[in-house]
N, C-alpha and C positions, 0 to 999 in steps of 0.2 A: 513900686518900690521907690522910696524917696531917700536919696543919699544926703548925708550931712557932713560938712567939712568945717573944721575950726577956721576962724577968720585968719587971713594972712594977706600979704601984699598981692598975691596972685589968686585970691580966693574966687573972684568972679570967673576968671578963665578956667581955674581948676574945677569949679562947680559945673561949668558947661561941659568940660571933659568927662566929669563923673556922670552927668546926665546921659552921656552917650555910651557909657560902659555897660557891658552885659554882666551884671553882678553875679548872676547865677552861675556863670562859667568861671569865675575867679577862684583861685586856690584859697583855702581857709586862711584868714588872717591878713591877706594882702591889702584889702581895702582899709581895714582897721589900722594897719601899720602906717598907712599914708594919711591917716586922719579922716578918711571917708568911710562912714559906717552906715549900715542899713538899720534904721530904727525899728523896723518891723520885728516883732517878737521880743523886744526888749522894753516892754512897757510895764507900768506898775508904779508902786510908791517910789518916792524919791530915794535913790540908792544911798545907803549909809556909808559906802566906801567909794573908791574910784578905780578906774583901770590902772592908773599910775601906782596906786597902793598895791593892787593885785600883782603887778609886774615887779614891784620892788620886793615883795615877799617871795615871789617865785625866784628872783635873783638870789636872795639870801639862801634859799634852799639849794639852788644849783651850786652856789659857791661852797656850801658846806658839804654836800653829799653827791654832787653830780647832777646832770640834767634829768635823770630818771626821778630824782626827788622832787622836781618841780611839777608835780602832778596836781590836778584839781583837788583831790581829797586832802593832800598834805597842805596845800595853800589854804584851803578852807579851814582846816584844823588850826593852823597857826593864826589866822585872822579871827577865828571864833565864829564862823558861820557854817551853814550846811553847804555841801558840795553843790546842791541844786541852786543855792543862792548865787553862786559864782556865774551862772549862766546869764545873769543880768548884766555882767561886765564883759565876759568873753564867751563866744559861742561854742567853743570846743577846745580840747587839749591842743589840737593842731594850731589854732589861733593863738593860744597862750604861748606856745613855743616860738612862733613867728615874732610875736611882740617881745618876748623875753630875749631872743637872740638879737633883735634890732637894738634894744636898749644896751645890751652888753657890748656890741660893736663900738658904740660911742662915736665921737667925732674923729675924723682922720687927722693925721699930723699935718702941720703947716710945712709945705715942701718949698725948698729954695728955688729961686728962679735962675735960669741961665745955664744950668748943668743938669741935663736930664739923668745922667748916670748917678750923680750924687743924690738927686731927688729920689730916683727909683730905689737906690740902696737904702736910703732912710725909710722909705715906705715899707720895704720888705722887713727891715729890722723891727720897725714899730709893730708890724703885723705879727711877727714872730713873738715879740714881747706880749702882745695882746693875747695870743693863744696860750702863752705860758701863764699869764695872770688869770685867765679864764679858760682852763683846758676843756671844760665841757662844751665850749663853742665848737670844738673839733667833732663833737657828737651830734651837732645839729644836722638833720638830714640835708644833703646837698640839693634836694629838690625844693627847698625853701626859696621863694621868689625874691626878686630884688626889692629890698626895703630901704627906707630913707638913709639909714646910717651906712649900710654896706654899699649902697649906691654912691654915697659921698666919698667913701674910700676909693671906689673904682674910678669915680670922676676925677679925683685928685691925681691918680696915677696916669690915666690916659691923657689927661691934660698936659702933663709934663712930657709924656712920651710923644705927644703930638708934635713937639718941636723937632723931632727927628725927621719929620717928613713922611713917616710911615702912614699907610692907609689905615682906616678905622679897624678893619679886621685884624691887621697885624698888631696894632696896639692892644687889642683885646687878647690876642694870642700871647703876647708878652706878659700881660697882666695875669693870665692863667698860669704861666710858668712861675712867676714870682709868688703868686698866691699858693701854688702847689708846693713850692720849696719851703715856704714859711710853715705850712701845715705839716708837711712831712717832718721837718726839723723839730717842731714843737711836739708832735706825736711821739717821735723817737725819744725825746727827752722825758716825756711823761711816762713812757712804758719801760724805760731803762733805769732801774734803780742804781744809784752810785754805790761803790763799796762802803762809803760812810753810812749811807742809809741802811745797807745790809747789816753793818756792824751794830747799828742802833737797834735793829730788829732782833738780832741774835749775835751776841758776842763771839760765838764760835763760827760765825759765818766767814770771818776773815780767813780762817784755816781752810774752809771749804772753797773760798775763792781761789786761794793759792793752789789747792789740790786740782781744781778744775783747769787752771791754767797749765799746770804741769802735765796733766792727763791729755789735754787737747794738743799740747805741743808734740807729745809723743805720737798721738794718733795722726795728726796732720802730716808730720814728717815721714811717718811710715808709709803714707800714701802719696808722697812726693808733692804735698800741698804746701810747699815751703813759703810761698808768698804770703799766705794767710798766717802761717806760723810766725814768720818774721814780723808781720804787722801787729800781732797780739803781744809781741815782746816789748813793744814800745811802752815806756812808763805811763803814757797818757791813757793806755787801754784800761788801766785800773786806777785812774786818778779819782780822788775823792769827789771832785766837782767836775762835771762834764764840761769840757772846753767848748768855746764857740768856734773853734777852728774849722770844724766840719761845715757848719752853717755858712760861715764867711767864705770858705773856699768854694762851696757850691754857688753861693750868691755871685761871687766874682766871675765864675765861669759862665753863668747865665748872662751876666751883663756883658762879658766879652763877646758872647755869641750874638747878642742884640747889636752891639756896636759893629761887629764884623758884617752883620746883615745890612745895617744902615749904610755902611761905607762902601759896600760892594758896587 
């Protein structure tokens, strides 16, 4: 098995590392995502397309219909080739998803120096926005290995957290907290339609929303669940546009916790 890597400033070193790798044990798509591919089984006439083209089309489909639409048959149909022809570019659907997700991550934000809390907050907000712009990233299996772009995101965060003096494991734990918060907030936003969206779908829905609110208020208070009842009386509970208050509140508490841990 002869790996091949695109040229780069560290290509000689990386090629040596690739030569030592057990490619048969790697998860699908990992070597391809890092630009190291097994050329065995991908021989034949000069390809008419490119992996970049395949991934661009898969991204269009995912943006339009979700990650399930980024299938080999649908990508092939949009390009105008047979599904079997795609195997000259990607070895499996799993590899396609890995490459697709890595492209969607894109480059991490440039983080400010000197204030780890400000930098970590910016990182979390940008990740939250990335998930809102590409919600299908939330559906990528969490078993997908570290690829160049999400590794760059992680590197940017743990670099700034390193200034706190925390050990590597603690910075990774903090990264997990911030990543999880961004994912949960974006997933909640995705799955919770606003009253405005409900009204657009069904003009009578506004009446139903009010009815649900009144009904729940009675049921909650009859069971002495007054704290929940009071919470849903807040005007923001049925705001036309979901506020960022919940995300920002949670983010601030996570950063407070990290700061307290660092200062103890």
